C-alpha positions in Angstrom: 0.0 0.0 0.0 1.5 3.3 -1.1 -0.9 5.7 0.6 -1.8 4.7 4.1 -3.0 7.9 5.8 -3.7 11.6 5.4 -4.9 14.6 7.4 -7.9 16.6 6.0 -8.0 20.4 6.0 -11.3 22.0 5.0 -11.4 25.7 4.2 -13.5 28.4 2.6 -12.3 30.2 -0.5 -10.8 33.5 0.8 -11.5 35.2 -2.5 -15.2 34.4 -2.2 -16.2 34.6 1.5 -19.9 34.1 0.7 -19.3 30.9 -1.3 -21.6 28.0 -0.5 -18.9 25.4 -1.1 -15.7 24.5 0.6 -12.3 23.3 -0.6 -10.0 20.8 1.0 -6.4 19.7 1.1 -5.6 16.1 2.1 -2.1 16.3 3.5 -0.6 12.9 2.7 1.6 11.1 5.3 3.3 9.2 2.4 4.8 10.6 -0.8 2.8 9.4 -3.8 4.9 11.1 -6.5 5.9 7.8 -8.1 2.3 6.8 -8.9 1.3 10.1 -10.6 2.2 9.1 -14.2 0.3 5.8 -13.7 -2.6 7.6 -12.1 -2.6 10.0 -15.0 -3.1 7.1 -17.4 -5.8 5.4 -15.3 -7.9 8.5 -14.5 -7.3 10.4 -17.7 -5.5 13.4 -16.3 -6.6 16.8 -17.7 -3.3 18.3 -17.0 0.1 16.9 -15.9 2.9 19.0 -14.5 6.3 17.3 -14.3 8.3 19.5 -11.9 7.1 19.1 -9.2 4.9 16.3 -10.3 1.2 16.8 -10.1 -1.9 15.5 -12.1 -5.2 17.4 -12.3 -8.4 15.8 -13.4 -12.1 16.5 -13.2 -14.7 14.4 -11.4 -18.3 15.4 -10.7 -17.6 19.0 -11.7 -14.7 19.3 -9.3 -11.1 20.0 -10.1 -8.9 17.5 -8.2 -5.1 17.8 -8.2 -2.9 15.2 -6.7 0.6 16.3 -5.7 3.3 14.1 -4.1 2.3 15.0 -0.6 -1.1 16.7 -1.0 -4.5 16.3 -2.8 -6.5 19.5 -3.5 -10.3 19.3 -4.2 -12.5 22.3 -5.0 -16.2 23.1 -4.8 -17.3 20.6 -2.1 -20.6 20.6 -0.3 -19.2 19.7 3.0 -16.6 17.7 4.9 -18.4 14.5 4.4 -18.2 14.9 0.6 -14.5 15.7 1.0 -13.9 12.5 3.0 -15.7 10.4 0.4 -13.7 11.8 -2.5 -10.3 11.6 -0.7 -11.0 8.0 0.4 -12.0 7.2 -3.2 -8.7 8.7 -4.4 -6.8 6.8 -1.8 -8.2 3.6 -3.1 -7.5 4.6 -6.7 -3.9 5.5 -5.8 -3.3 2.2 -4.0 -5.0 0.1 -6.7 -3.0 1.9 -9.5 0.2 1.5 -7.6 -0.5 -2.2 -7.1 -1.3 -2.7 -10.9 1.5 -0.4 -12.2 3.3 -3.2 -14.0 0.3 -3.5 -16.4 -0.2 0.3 -16.8 1.6 2.4 -19.4 2.6 5.6 -17.5 1.9 9.0 -19.1 3.0 12.5 -18.4 0.8 14.1 -21.0 -2.5 15.8 -20.3 -5.7 14.8 -22.1 -6.8 16.7 -25.2 -9.3 19.4 -24.4 -12.4 20.4 -26.3 -12.3 23.8 -28.0 -14.9 26.2 -26.7 -15.5 27.6 -30.2 -16.4 24.1 -31.4 -18.8 23.7 -28.5 -20.4 27.1 -29.3 -21.1 26.3 -32.9 -24.2 24.0 -32.4 -25.5 26.0 -29.5 -28.5 28.3 -30.3 -26.6 31.4 -29.3 -29.7 33.1 -27.9 -28.3 33.7 -24.4 -31.7 32.6 -23.1 -30.4 31.5 -19.7 -32.6 28.3 -19.7 -29.4 26.3 -18.9 -28.8 28.3 -15.8 -25.9 30.2 -17.3 -26.0 33.9 -18.3 -24.8 33.3 -21.9 -24.2 30.6 -24.4 -20.5 31.4 -24.2 -20.5 30.7 -20.5 -22.4 27.5 -21.0 -19.9 26.4 -23.6 -17.0 27.1 -21.2 -18.8 25.2 -18.4 -19.4 22.3 -20.8 -15.7 22.3 -21.8 -14.8 22.1 -18.1 -17.0 19.0 -17.7 -19.5 20.8 -15.4 -22.4 20.9 -17.8 -23.5 18.4 -20.4 -25.0 18.8 -23.9 -28.4 17.8 -22.4 -28.3 20.8 -20.1 -29.3 23.2 -23.0 -33.0 22.9 -23.4 -33.1 25.4 -26.3 -30.8 23.2 -28.5 -32.6 21.1 -31.1 -32.0 17.3 -31.3 -29.8 17.4 -34.4 -27.4 20.0 -32.9 -27.4 18.2 -29.5 -26.4 15.0 -31.3 -23.6 16.9 -33.2 -22.4 18.4 -29.9 -22.4 15.0 -28.2 -20.5 13.4 -31.0 -17.8 16.2 -30.8 -17.6 15.8 -27.0 -17.3 12.0 -27.2 -13.7 12.4 -28.4 -12.7 13.8 -25.0 -12.2 12.1 -21.7 -14.5 13.9 -19.4 -16.0 12.5 -16.2 -15.2 8.8 -16.2 -15.7 8.7 -12.4 -19.4 8.4 -12.3 -19.3 5.6 -9.9 -20.2 6.4 -6.3 -17.3 7.6 -4.2 
C-alpha cells in the first residue's frame, strides 16, 4: 500500500467569502509522486505537471489535483463529501500502484475540447434556460465538464447529437461511480 494515511484540511475560499462550497487539502503522510504518471493514465488526467509532479483531473464537476504529498479538491458541499472523494482517491492511488506493472505511465494531459467548437451547435440566444447567463459561459462550463449537452433545453435534437458526437472524443467525467 503506497498511501496509508492523510490529514484533511477543510477551508472556505478567501476570494469568495460568501461561497456556499468549501475546498479541501488532504495532507498525505506518504509521498505518492511515483504513482502520478500511472494515475494520470488510469484517471485520464486533464493536466500533468512534471516538476514538481502533479496531475489534475475532473470528477463530478470538481477539479482534483494530486501532488506528491497533497491532494486538493474544490467546490465541495461539506466535509463528508471531501472525505468520500479523498477516500476514493486513496483507493485509486493504491490500486493503481498495485497494478502499475500493467499500466503504461503517461505525463501528458488529455486533449481538451475547444470552446468555439462547442459554441457552434448552440442556439446562441443567451436565453439562460441552462442556468448560465450566456451561451459562451455555457460552452465554457461544458468544456470544463461541469455541464452536459443535455443541459441546454433550447438546442434542437440534431445540434445536440452533433455536440455530443464532438464531446465524445474527449475524456470527461469517467468517475461516475459512487465515491
